[in-house]
KETOR-99562 format. One record per residue (C-alpha): residue number from 1; x, y, z; residue in three letters. Coordinates in steps of 0.2 Angstrom, whole numbers, always signed. Each point is the difference from the previous one (the first is absolute). Example, Ala and Ser with C-alpha at 12.3 -4.5 7.8 and 13.67 -1.06 7.14 Angstrom:
BEGIN
r i->1; xx->+62; yy->-22; zz->+39; aa->Ala
r i->2; xx->+6; yy->+17; zz->-3; aa->Ser
***
This chain:
BEGIN
r i->1; xx->+626; yy->-957; zz->+46; aa->Unk
r i->2; xx->+16; yy->-4; zz->-9; aa->Unk
r i->3; xx->+9; yy->-16; zz->+3; aa->Unk
r i->4; xx->+18; yy->-7; zz->+1; aa->Unk
r i->5; xx->+14; yy->+12; zz->+3; aa->Unk
r i->6; xx->-12; yy->+14; zz->-2; aa->Unk
r i->7; xx->-13; yy->-6; zz->+14; aa->Unk
r i->8; xx->-6; yy->+15; zz->+10; aa->Unk
r i->9; xx->-15; yy->+4; zz->+11; aa->Unk
r i->10; xx->-13; yy->+13; zz->-7; aa->Unk
r i->11; xx->+2; yy->+17; zz->+7; aa->Unk
r i->12; xx->-16; yy->+11; zz->+1; aa->Unk
r i->13; xx->+10; yy->+16; zz->-1; aa->Unk
r i->14; xx->+3; yy->-4; zz->-19; aa->Unk
r i->15; xx->-18; yy->+5; zz->-3; aa->Unk
r i->16; xx->+4; yy->+18; zz->+1; aa->Unk
r i->17; xx->+17; yy->+0; zz->-8; aa->Unk
r i->18; xx->+4; yy->+14; zz->-12; aa->Unk
r i->19; xx->+8; yy->-5; zz->-17; aa->Unk
r i->20; xx->+12; yy->+11; zz->-10; aa->Unk
r i->21; xx->-7; yy->+0; zz->-18; aa->Unk
r i->22; xx->+11; yy->+10; zz->-12; aa->Unk
r i->23; xx->+5; yy->+11; zz->+15; aa->Unk
r i->24; xx->-18; yy->+3; zz->+6; aa->Unk
r i->25; xx->-5; yy->-8; zz->+17; aa->Unk
r i->26; xx->-17; yy->-9; zz->-1; aa->Unk
r i->27; xx->-9; yy->-12; zz->+11; aa->Unk
r i->28; xx->+4; yy->-18; zz->-5; aa->Unk
r i->29; xx->-17; yy->-5; zz->-6; aa->Unk
r i->30; xx->+0; yy->+16; zz->-12; aa->Unk
r i->31; xx->+17; yy->-3; zz->-7; aa->Unk
r i->32; xx->-4; yy->-6; zz->-18; aa->Unk
r i->33; xx->+10; yy->-1; zz->-16; aa->Unk
r i->34; xx->-7; yy->-1; zz->-18; aa->Unk
r i->35; xx->-6; yy->-16; zz->-9; aa->Unk
r i->36; xx->+13; yy->+6; zz->-13; aa->Unk
r i->37; xx->+14; yy->+1; zz->+12; aa->Unk
r i->38; xx->+16; yy->-10; zz->-7; aa->Unk
r i->39; xx->+1; yy->-9; zz->+17; aa->Unk
r i->40; xx->-18; yy->-7; zz->-1; aa->Unk
r i->41; xx->+0; yy->-4; zz->-19; aa->Unk
r i->42; xx->+18; yy->-7; zz->-2; aa->Unk
r i->43; xx->+9; yy->-1; zz->+17; aa->Unk
r i->44; xx->+11; yy->+13; zz->-7; aa->Unk
r i->45; xx->+9; yy->+8; zz->+15; aa->Unk
r i->46; xx->+11; yy->-3; zz->+14; aa->Unk
r i->47; xx->-2; yy->+0; zz->+19; aa->Unk
r i->48; xx->+9; yy->-1; zz->+17; aa->Unk
r i->49; xx->-5; yy->-7; zz->+17; aa->Unk
r i->50; xx->+6; yy->+10; zz->+14; aa->Unk
r i->51; xx->-1; yy->-1; zz->+19; aa->Unk
r i->52; xx->-2; yy->+14; zz->+13; aa->Unk
r i->53; xx->+10; yy->-5; zz->+16; aa->Unk
r i->54; xx->+1; yy->+13; zz->+14; aa->Unk
r i->55; xx->+0; yy->+15; zz->-12; aa->Unk
r i->56; xx->+12; yy->-9; zz->-12; aa->Unk
r i->57; xx->-3; yy->-7; zz->-17; aa->Unk
r i->58; xx->+14; yy->-13; zz->+0; aa->Unk
r i->59; xx->+11; yy->+0; zz->-15; aa->Unk
r i->60; xx->-10; yy->+13; zz->-9; aa->Unk
r i->61; xx->+14; yy->+6; zz->-11; aa->Unk
r i->62; xx->+3; yy->-18; zz->-6; aa->Unk
r i->63; xx->-18; yy->-1; zz->-4; aa->Unk
r i->64; xx->+0; yy->+16; zz->-9; aa->Unk
r i->65; xx->+16; yy->-6; zz->-10; aa->Unk
r i->66; xx->-10; yy->-16; zz->-5; aa->Unk
r i->67; xx->-15; yy->+10; zz->-5; aa->Unk
r i->68; xx->+9; yy->+13; zz->-11; aa->Unk
r i->69; xx->+11; yy->-14; zz->-7; aa->Unk
r i->70; xx->-16; yy->-9; zz->-5; aa->Unk
r i->71; xx->-8; yy->+15; zz->-7; aa->Unk
r i->72; xx->+15; yy->+3; zz->-11; aa->Unk
r i->73; xx->+0; yy->-18; zz->-6; aa->Unk
r i->74; xx->-19; yy->+2; zz->-5; aa->Unk
r i->75; xx->+4; yy->+16; zz->-9; aa->Unk
r i->76; xx->-12; yy->+9; zz->+12; aa->Unk
r i->77; xx->+2; yy->+18; zz->+7; aa->Unk
r i->78; xx->-7; yy->+0; zz->+17; aa->Unk
r i->79; xx->-2; yy->+19; zz->+0; aa->Unk
r i->80; xx->+6; yy->+2; zz->+18; aa->Unk
r i->81; xx->+17; yy->+2; zz->+7; aa->Unk
r i->82; xx->+6; yy->-11; zz->+14; aa->Unk
r i->83; xx->-1; yy->+15; zz->+12; aa->Unk
r i->84; xx->-18; yy->+3; zz->-6; aa->Unk
r i->85; xx->-5; yy->-18; zz->+2; aa->Unk
r i->86; xx->+8; yy->-1; zz->+17; aa->Unk
r i->87; xx->-10; yy->+15; zz->+5; aa->Unk
r i->88; xx->-16; yy->-7; zz->-7; aa->Unk
r i->89; xx->+3; yy->-15; zz->+11; aa->Unk
r i->90; xx->+4; yy->+10; zz->+15; aa->Unk
r i->91; xx->-16; yy->+11; zz->-2; aa->Unk
r i->92; xx->-11; yy->-15; zz->-2; aa->Unk
r i->93; xx->+6; yy->-8; zz->+16; aa->Unk
r i->94; xx->-1; yy->+17; zz->+10; aa->Unk
r i->95; xx->-18; yy->+2; zz->-6; aa->Unk
r i->96; xx->-4; yy->-17; zz->+6; aa->Unk
r i->97; xx->+9; yy->+3; zz->+17; aa->Unk
r i->98; xx->+9; yy->-16; zz->-3; aa->Unk
r i->99; xx->+17; yy->-4; zz->+8; aa->Unk
r i->100; xx->+2; yy->-18; zz->+2; aa->Unk
r i->101; xx->-7; yy->-17; zz->-5; aa->Unk
r i->102; xx->-5; yy->+5; zz->-18; aa->Unk
r i->103; xx->+2; yy->-8; zz->-16; aa->Unk
r i->104; xx->+1; yy->+11; zz->-16; aa->Unk
r i->105; xx->-3; yy->-4; zz->-18; aa->Unk
r i->106; xx->+7; yy->+13; zz->-12; aa->Unk
r i->107; xx->-7; yy->-3; zz->-17; aa->Unk
r i->108; xx->+3; yy->+9; zz->-16; aa->Unk
r i->109; xx->-8; yy->-4; zz->-17; aa->Unk
r i->110; xx->+5; yy->+7; zz->-17; aa->Unk
r i->111; xx->-17; yy->+10; zz->+0; aa->Unk
r i->112; xx->-16; yy->+1; zz->-8; aa->Unk
r i->113; xx->-3; yy->-6; zz->-18; aa->Unk
r i->114; xx->-9; yy->+7; zz->-14; aa->Unk
r i->115; xx->-7; yy->-17; zz->-4; aa->Unk
r i->116; xx->+4; yy->-18; zz->+7; aa->Unk
r i->117; xx->+16; yy->-3; zz->-10; aa->Unk
r i->118; xx->+18; yy->-6; zz->+6; aa->Unk
r i->119; xx->+10; yy->+14; zz->-10; aa->Unk
r i->120; xx->+7; yy->+12; zz->+13; aa->Unk
r i->121; xx->-3; yy->+14; zz->-13; aa->Unk
r i->122; xx->-19; yy->-2; zz->+3; aa->Unk
r i->123; xx->+3; yy->+7; zz->+18; aa->Unk
r i->124; xx->-8; yy->+17; zz->+1; aa->Unk
r i->125; xx->+3; yy->+4; zz->+19; aa->Unk
r i->126; xx->+14; yy->+2; zz->+12; aa->Unk
r i->127; xx->+4; yy->-16; zz->+10; aa->Unk
r i->128; xx->-12; yy->-5; zz->+13; aa->Unk
r i->129; xx->+8; yy->+0; zz->+17; aa->Unk
r i->130; xx->-8; yy->-8; zz->+15; aa->Unk
r i->131; xx->+6; yy->-1; zz->+18; aa->Unk
r i->132; xx->-11; yy->-12; zz->+11; aa->Unk
r i->133; xx->+6; yy->-2; zz->+18; aa->Unk
r i->134; xx->-9; yy->-12; zz->+11; aa->Unk
r i->135; xx->+2; yy->-5; zz->+18; aa->Unk
r i->136; xx->+6; yy->-18; zz->-2; aa->Unk
r i->137; xx->+10; yy->-10; zz->+12; aa->Unk
r i->138; xx->+6; yy->-18; zz->-3; aa->Unk
r i->139; xx->-10; yy->-13; zz->+10; aa->Unk
r i->140; xx->+11; yy->-4; zz->+16; aa->Unk
r i->141; xx->-1; yy->-19; zz->-3; aa->Unk
r i->142; xx->+7; yy->+2; zz->-17; aa->Unk
r i->143; xx->+17; yy->+0; zz->+7; aa->Unk
r i->144; xx->-2; yy->-15; zz->+11; aa->Unk
r i->145; xx->-10; yy->-12; zz->-10; aa->Unk
r i->146; xx->+11; yy->-1; zz->-15; aa->Unk
r i->147; xx->-7; yy->+1; zz->-18; aa->Unk
r i->148; xx->-5; yy->-15; zz->-11; aa->Unk
r i->149; xx->+7; yy->+2; zz->-18; aa->Unk
r i->150; xx->-2; yy->-11; zz->-15; aa->Unk
r i->151; xx->+9; yy->+0; zz->-17; aa->Unk
r i->152; xx->-11; yy->+6; zz->-13; aa->Unk
r i->153; xx->+0; yy->-4; zz->-19; aa->Unk
r i->154; xx->+1; yy->+19; zz->-4; aa->Unk
r i->155; xx->+18; yy->+5; zz->-5; aa->Unk
r i->156; xx->+8; yy->+16; zz->+2; aa->Unk
r i->157; xx->+3; yy->+6; zz->-18; aa->Unk
r i->158; xx->+15; yy->+6; zz->-10; aa->Unk
r i->159; xx->+3; yy->+19; zz->-1; aa->Unk
r i->160; xx->-3; yy->-1; zz->-19; aa->Unk
r i->161; xx->-18; yy->-6; zz->+3; aa->Unk
r i->162; xx->-5; yy->+11; zz->+16; aa->Unk
r i->163; xx->+14; yy->+7; zz->+10; aa->Unk
r i->164; xx->-2; yy->-7; zz->+18; aa->Unk
r i->165; xx->+11; yy->+13; zz->+7; aa->Unk
r i->166; xx->-13; yy->+14; zz->-4; aa->Unk
r i->167; xx->-13; yy->+3; zz->+14; aa->Unk
r i->168; xx->-14; yy->+3; zz->-13; aa->Unk
r i->169; xx->-19; yy->-1; zz->+2; aa->Unk
r i->170; xx->+0; yy->-15; zz->-12; aa->Unk
r i->171; xx->+2; yy->-14; zz->+13; aa->Unk
r i->172; xx->-11; yy->-14; zz->-7; aa->Unk
r i->173; xx->+14; yy->-13; zz->+1; aa->Unk
r i->174; xx->+1; yy->+4; zz->+19; aa->Unk
r i->175; xx->-19; yy->-1; zz->+1; aa->Unk
r i->176; xx->+0; yy->-16; zz->-9; aa->Unk
r i->177; xx->+13; yy->-7; zz->+12; aa->Unk
r i->178; xx->-10; yy->+7; zz->+15; aa->Unk
r i->179; xx->-16; yy->-9; zz->-6; aa->Unk
r i->180; xx->+10; yy->-16; zz->-2; aa->Unk
r i->181; xx->+6; yy->+1; zz->+17; aa->Unk
r i->182; xx->-17; yy->+4; zz->+8; aa->Unk
r i->183; xx->-8; yy->-14; zz->-9; aa->Unk
r i->184; xx->+13; yy->-12; zz->+7; aa->Unk
r i->185; xx->-3; yy->+7; zz->+18; aa->Unk
r i->186; xx->+17; yy->+9; zz->+1; aa->Unk
r i->187; xx->+4; yy->+18; zz->+5; aa->Unk
r i->188; xx->+11; yy->+4; zz->-15; aa->Unk
r i->189; xx->+6; yy->-7; zz->-16; aa->Unk
r i->190; xx->+18; yy->-4; zz->-2; aa->Unk
r i->191; xx->+5; yy->+4; zz->-18; aa->Unk
r i->192; xx->+14; yy->-7; zz->-10; aa->Unk
r i->193; xx->+10; yy->+8; zz->-14; aa->Unk
r i->194; xx->+1; yy->-6; zz->-18; aa->Unk
r i->195; xx->+14; yy->-12; zz->+4; aa->Unk
r i->196; xx->-9; yy->-8; zz->+15; aa->Unk
r i->197; xx->+10; yy->+9; zz->+14; aa->Unk
r i->198; xx->-9; yy->+9; zz->+14; aa->Unk
r i->199; xx->-4; yy->+18; zz->-4; aa->Unk
r i->200; xx->-13; yy->+8; zz->+12; aa->Unk
r i->201; xx->-17; yy->-1; zz->+8; aa->Unk
r i->202; xx->-15; yy->+8; zz->-8; aa->Unk
r i->203; xx->+0; yy->+15; zz->+12; aa->Unk
r i->204; xx->+16; yy->-2; zz->+10; aa->Unk
r i->205; xx->+18; yy->-4; zz->-2; aa->Unk
r i->206; xx->+7; yy->-17; zz->+5; aa->Unk
r i->207; xx->+15; yy->-5; zz->+11; aa->Unk
r i->208; xx->+7; yy->-16; zz->+7; aa->Unk
r i->209; xx->+13; yy->-4; zz->+14; aa->Unk
r i->210; xx->+12; yy->-14; zz->-4; aa->Unk
r i->211; xx->+14; yy->-4; zz->+12; aa->Unk
r i->212; xx->-1; yy->+18; zz->+7; aa->Unk
r i->213; xx->+1; yy->+8; zz->-16; aa->Unk
r i->214; xx->-14; yy->+11; zz->-7; aa->Unk
r i->215; xx->-5; yy->-4; zz->-18; aa->Unk
r i->216; xx->-12; yy->+9; zz->-12; aa->Unk
r i->217; xx->-2; yy->-1; zz->-19; aa->Unk
r i->218; xx->+12; yy->+8; zz->-12; aa->Unk
r i->219; xx->-13; yy->+14; zz->-2; aa->Unk
r i->220; xx->-1; yy->-2; zz->-19; aa->Unk
r i->221; xx->-18; yy->-5; zz->+0; aa->Unk
r i->222; xx->-7; yy->+11; zz->+14; aa->Unk
r i->223; xx->-4; yy->+17; zz->+5; aa->Unk
r i->224; xx->+14; yy->+10; zz->+7; aa->Unk
r i->225; xx->-7; yy->-1; zz->+18; aa->Unk
r i->226; xx->+4; yy->+14; zz->+12; aa->Unk
r i->227; xx->-2; yy->-11; zz->+15; aa->Unk
r i->228; xx->+9; yy->-14; zz->-8; aa->Unk
r i->229; xx->+15; yy->+11; zz->-3; aa->Unk
r i->230; xx->+0; yy->+7; zz->+17; aa->Unk
r i->231; xx->-1; yy->-17; zz->+8; aa->Unk
r i->232; xx->+15; yy->-6; zz->-10; aa->Unk
r i->233; xx->+9; yy->+16; zz->+6; aa->Unk
r i->234; xx->-4; yy->-2; zz->+18; aa->Unk
r i->235; xx->+4; yy->-19; zz->-1; aa->Unk
r i->236; xx->+18; yy->+4; zz->-5; aa->Unk
r i->237; xx->+1; yy->+14; zz->+13; aa->Unk
r i->238; xx->-3; yy->-13; zz->+14; aa->Unk
r i->239; xx->+12; yy->-12; zz->-7; aa->Unk
r i->240; xx->-10; yy->-12; zz->-10; aa->Unk
r i->241; xx->+5; yy->-6; zz->-17; aa->Unk
r i->242; xx->-13; yy->+5; zz->-14; aa->Unk
r i->243; xx->-1; yy->-9; zz->-17; aa->Unk
r i->244; xx->-10; yy->+6; zz->-14; aa->Unk
r i->245; xx->+0; yy->-15; zz->-12; aa->Unk
r i->246; xx->-10; yy->-13; zz->-10; aa->Unk
r i->247; xx->-6; yy->-14; zz->+11; aa->Unk
r i->248; xx->-13; yy->-14; zz->-3; aa->Unk
r i->249; xx->-14; yy->-5; zz->+11; aa->Unk
r i->250; xx->+10; yy->-14; zz->+7; aa->Unk
r i->251; xx->+10; yy->+13; zz->+9; aa->Unk
r i->252; xx->-15; yy->+7; zz->+7; aa->Unk
r i->253; xx->-6; yy->-16; zz->+7; aa->Unk
r i->254; xx->+16; yy->-3; zz->+9; aa->Unk
r i->255; xx->+1; yy->+17; zz->+8; aa->Unk
r i->256; xx->+0; yy->+4; zz->+19; aa->Unk
r i->257; xx->-10; yy->+16; zz->-1; aa->Unk
r i->258; xx->-11; yy->+7; zz->-14; aa->Unk
r i->259; xx->-7; yy->+18; zz->+0; aa->Unk
r i->260; xx->-8; yy->+13; zz->-12; aa->Unk
r i->261; xx->+2; yy->+19; zz->+0; aa->Unk
r i->262; xx->-10; yy->+15; zz->-5; aa->Unk
r i->263; xx->-4; yy->+18; zz->+4; aa->Unk
r i->264; xx->-16; yy->-4; zz->+9; aa->Unk
r i->265; xx->+5; yy->-13; zz->+13; aa->Unk
r i->266; xx->+19; yy->+0; zz->-1; aa->Unk
r i->267; xx->+7; yy->-17; zz->+3; aa->Unk
r i->268; xx->-12; yy->-15; zz->+2; aa->Unk
r i->269; xx->+5; yy->-18; zz->+4; aa->Unk
r i->270; xx->-6; yy->-14; zz->-11; aa->Unk
r i->271; xx->-6; yy->-16; zz->+8; aa->Unk
r i->272; xx->-2; yy->-11; zz->-15; aa->Unk
r i->273; xx->+4; yy->-1; zz->-19; aa->Unk
r i->274; xx->-9; yy->-13; zz->-11; aa->Unk
r i->275; xx->-4; yy->-10; zz->+16; aa->Unk
r i->276; xx->+18; yy->+0; zz->+6; aa->Unk
r i->277; xx->+0; yy->+8; zz->+18; aa->Unk
r i->278; xx->+13; yy->+10; zz->+9; aa->Unk
r i->279; xx->+2; yy->-2; zz->+18; aa->Unk
r i->280; xx->-7; yy->+14; zz->+11; aa->Unk
r i->281; xx->-3; yy->+10; zz->+11; aa->Unk
r i->282; xx->-1; yy->+14; zz->-12; aa->Unk
r i->283; xx->+9; yy->+11; zz->-4; aa->Unk
r i->284; xx->+16; yy->-10; zz->+1; aa->Unk
r i->285; xx->+17; yy->+6; zz->+7; aa->Unk
r i->286; xx->+7; yy->+7; zz->-16; aa->Unk
r i->287; xx->-17; yy->+9; zz->-5; aa->Unk
r i->288; xx->-1; yy->+7; zz->+18; aa->Unk
r i->289; xx->+18; yy->+8; zz->-2; aa->Unk
r i->290; xx->-5; yy->+7; zz->-17; aa->Unk
r i->291; xx->-16; yy->+7; zz->+6; aa->Unk
r i->292; xx->+9; yy->+9; zz->+14; aa->Unk
r i->293; xx->+13; yy->+7; zz->-12; aa->Unk
r i->294; xx->-13; yy->+5; zz->-12; aa->Unk
r i->295; xx->-10; yy->+10; zz->+12; aa->Unk
r i->296; xx->+15; yy->+8; zz->+7; aa->Unk
r i->297; xx->+4; yy->+5; zz->-18; aa->Unk
r i->298; xx->-17; yy->+8; zz->-2; aa->Unk
r i->299; xx->+3; yy->+10; zz->+16; aa->Unk
r i->300; xx->+14; yy->+9; zz->-9; aa->Unk
r i->301; xx->-11; yy->+6; zz->-14; aa->Unk
r i->302; xx->-4; yy->+19; zz->+0; aa->Unk
r i->303; xx->-17; yy->+5; zz->+6; aa->Unk
r i->304; xx->-12; yy->+7; zz->-13; aa->Unk
r i->305; xx->-13; yy->+7; zz->+12; aa->Unk
***
């Protein structure tokens, strides 16, 4: 069982899921990679989290954009075209007879090493490509109880240290933030940037509502979130003012509504940050409007199946 914005009930159907491993479909408990795989040894790889919603994989093309952009930044040749990767994804979902309520992890590592060593030139295979779909739906109460967040000591780093815009397998700073939040009894950790402004959460993106305006960070120190971007777009479509800007914790504490976004659960209200509470019931009026607009936008996506 996961926690926070990724809380979900276990589904027995996941026992028999087929996983796509380098284009071959295998039972999940038989899907294995080498101990010399770059992803295992070094966290050298990229990934995307996707959802299957009534035959659609929302914003698939944006996810593929981010995936291929990340691969180029890492000087990694995926070895598959967009069309081939899209077909691999479709074939995996069809083989599993899946159409709705599915979370998909698409993971690509640089490949198998000759020996445990960081130099990419020690890689002796093509990239390892894994598509792992699971029946996974958010807990219904997730949307009505409100999340508890706490500001953690772990900061989002500068791009010259470890570029936070890349969706790489190397996620230790987010894991450290998650651990700090869990130890404090919170659902997620709110992370600041090097200047002390609010950046993002350890596994979701962070928004506040102030005087009817929707604020989120400048984006300089967080992943270019697909759901984050879409929520900003639909907010403007329904007439809300959206500001991507630097703001301190004081602005958070004085907000009328707070929420987080992510591929898995969409928009989820926040009940408290650092012990400062925000009035329920949850979700609040702005988050309700945004959620409706977000789901309407998903309904305009093309079907994959």
